[in-house]
KOLTORLO-907285 format. One line per 8 residues: number of its first residue (from 1); their letters; for each residue x, y, z of C-alpha. Coordinates in nm, 4 decimals, always signed. Example, Ala and Ser with C-alpha at 12.3 -4.5 7.8 and 13.67 -1.06 7.14 Angstrom:
# KOLTORLO-907285
1	AS	+1.2300/-0.4500/+0.7800 | +1.3670/-0.1060/+0.7140
***
This chain:
# KOLTORLO-907285
1	MLALDPAG	+2.5342/+7.7009/+17.0841 | +2.4514/+7.3532/+17.2045 | +2.6217/+7.2353/+17.5207 | +2.5762/+6.8785/+17.6386 | +2.6177/+6.7857/+18.0037 | +2.7846/+6.4583/+18.1146 | +2.4510/+6.2735/+18.0802 | +2.4126/+6.3936/+17.7192
9	HVILVRHS	+2.1374/+6.6432/+17.8050 | +2.1291/+6.9694/+17.6122 | +2.1257/+7.3058/+17.7898 | +1.8442/+7.5401/+17.6900 | +1.7554/+7.8872/+17.8167 | +1.4582/+8.1224/+17.8364 | +1.5271/+8.4929/+17.7803 | +1.3977/+8.7860/+17.9817
17	YGSDKWMP	+1.2890/+8.9545/+17.6576 | +1.0925/+8.8493/+17.3507 | +0.9442/+8.5030/+17.3410 | +0.9238/+8.2844/+17.6512 | +1.0193/+7.9785/+17.4451 | +1.3193/+7.7583/+17.5274 | +1.6194/+7.8174/+17.3022 | +1.9864/+7.7226/+17.2932
25	PGGGLKAG	+2.2200/+7.9859/+17.4427 | +2.3669/+8.2168/+17.1833 | +2.4378/+8.5665/+17.0674 | +2.6276/+8.7819/+16.8265 | +2.9742/+8.7343/+16.6872 | +3.2216/+9.0151/+16.7527 | +3.4236/+9.1409/+16.4546 | +3.6846/+8.8787/+16.3667
33	EDPVGAGA	+3.5685/+8.6409/+16.6422 | +3.5870/+8.2664/+16.5857 | +3.2374/+8.1044/+16.5993 | +3.3508/+7.8370/+16.8479 | +3.5053/+8.1033/+17.0704 | +3.1891/+8.3136/+17.0459 | +2.9771/+8.0119/+17.1398 | +3.1975/+7.9458/+17.4420
41	RELLEETG	+3.1752/+8.3133/+17.5449 | +2.7964/+8.3245/+17.5110 | +2.7500/+7.9961/+17.6997 | +2.9630/+8.1248/+17.9869 | +2.7910/+8.4657/+17.9937 | +2.4394/+8.3233/+17.9868 | +2.4723/+8.0051/+18.1964 | +2.8054/+8.0123/+18.3799
49	CHLRDGRR	+2.9094/+7.6921/+18.1987 | +3.2456/+7.6419/+18.0279 | +3.2537/+7.4844/+17.6818 | +3.4829/+7.1907/+17.6051 | +3.5472/+7.0279/+17.2693 | +3.3352/+7.2809/+17.0782 | +3.2894/+7.2273/+16.7079 | +3.0929/+7.4171/+16.4425
57	VALSDEDL	+2.8478/+7.1704/+16.2882 | +2.6208/+7.3921/+16.0788 | +2.5904/+7.7302/+15.9147 | +2.2576/+7.8729/+15.8059 | +2.0999/+8.1969/+15.6918 | +1.7879/+8.2977/+15.8794 | +1.5489/+8.5853/+15.8283 | +1.5650/+8.8196/+16.1269
65	HGASNVVH	+1.2945/+9.0848/+16.0913 | +1.3585/+9.1219/+15.7186 | +1.7386/+9.1052/+15.7347 | +1.9661/+8.8104/+15.6698 | +2.1232/+8.6617/+15.9834 | +2.4063/+8.4087/+15.9510 | +2.3902/+8.1485/+16.2284 | +2.6905/+7.9356/+16.3235
73	VVVGQTSE	+2.5813/+7.6272/+16.5191 | +2.8431/+7.5097/+16.7682 | +2.8122/+7.1869/+16.9688 | +3.0302/+7.0992/+17.2653 | +3.0296/+6.9689/+17.6193 | +3.0196/+7.1113/+17.9695 | +3.0533/+6.9541/+18.3109 | +2.8740/+7.2317/+18.4991
81	DPVPDGRE	+2.5085/+7.2819/+18.5861 | +2.3606/+7.5854/+18.4109 | +2.2766/+7.8912/+18.6199 | +2.0851/+8.1753/+18.4513 | +2.2626/+8.5114/+18.4535 | +1.9476/+8.6682/+18.6032 | +1.9577/+8.9554/+18.3567 | +1.9278/+8.8296/+17.9994
89	IVEARAFA	+1.8446/+8.4709/+18.0986 | +1.5631/+8.3944/+18.3443 | +1.5839/+8.0164/+18.3297 | +1.8495/+7.7651/+18.2203 | +1.8105/+7.3900/+18.2350 | +1.9475/+7.0687/+18.0819 | +1.6966/+6.8506/+17.8955 | +1.7204/+6.4950/+17.7667
97	IDALPEAM	+1.7165/+6.4932/+17.3861 | +1.4059/+6.2741/+17.3867 | +1.2295/+6.5002/+17.6403 | +1.2788/+6.8520/+17.5047 | +1.0220/+7.1084/+17.6240 | +0.7107/+7.1720/+17.4174 | +0.7578/+7.5480/+17.4475 | +1.0165/+7.5734/+17.1696
105	PAGLADLI	+1.0028/+7.7344/+16.8253 | +0.8504/+7.5033/+16.5625 | +1.1027/+7.2591/+16.4195 | +1.3821/+7.3432/+16.6646 | +1.3710/+7.0054/+16.8410 | +1.4402/+6.8254/+16.5125 | +1.7215/+7.0661/+16.4282 | +1.8805/+7.0133/+16.7696
113	SGWIAAR	+1.8746/+6.6355/+16.7242 | +2.0359/+6.6703/+16.3820 | +2.3041/+6.9113/+16.5018 | +2.3971/+6.6810/+16.7892 | +2.4118/+6.3828/+16.5524 | +2.6403/+6.5841/+16.3201 | +2.8884/+6.6311/+16.6024
***
């Protein structure tokens, strides 16, 4: 889930579990749930931000500990400042596309740029 603020900055989060790397907000799809709706739900749960004009721009299969994980990439906008939920998310911040944090999984910055361009 990629949410862009009014300045075009992308919201990223750091989780309270696993890696301390910056990632887009996201989570699992409920049975029968629309990917755009799920992205909006996860963004709100994790950052308190509401999604506007969400659109699925990519679909990919990723290996998740030996199992296939289908990822729906949704890009949209928000007008709110992110606030971490304090439980699952310990930090949430908006970053300029040309100033993404170094502490991200390898290759994610390039993917983010491509997903935003696909919007």
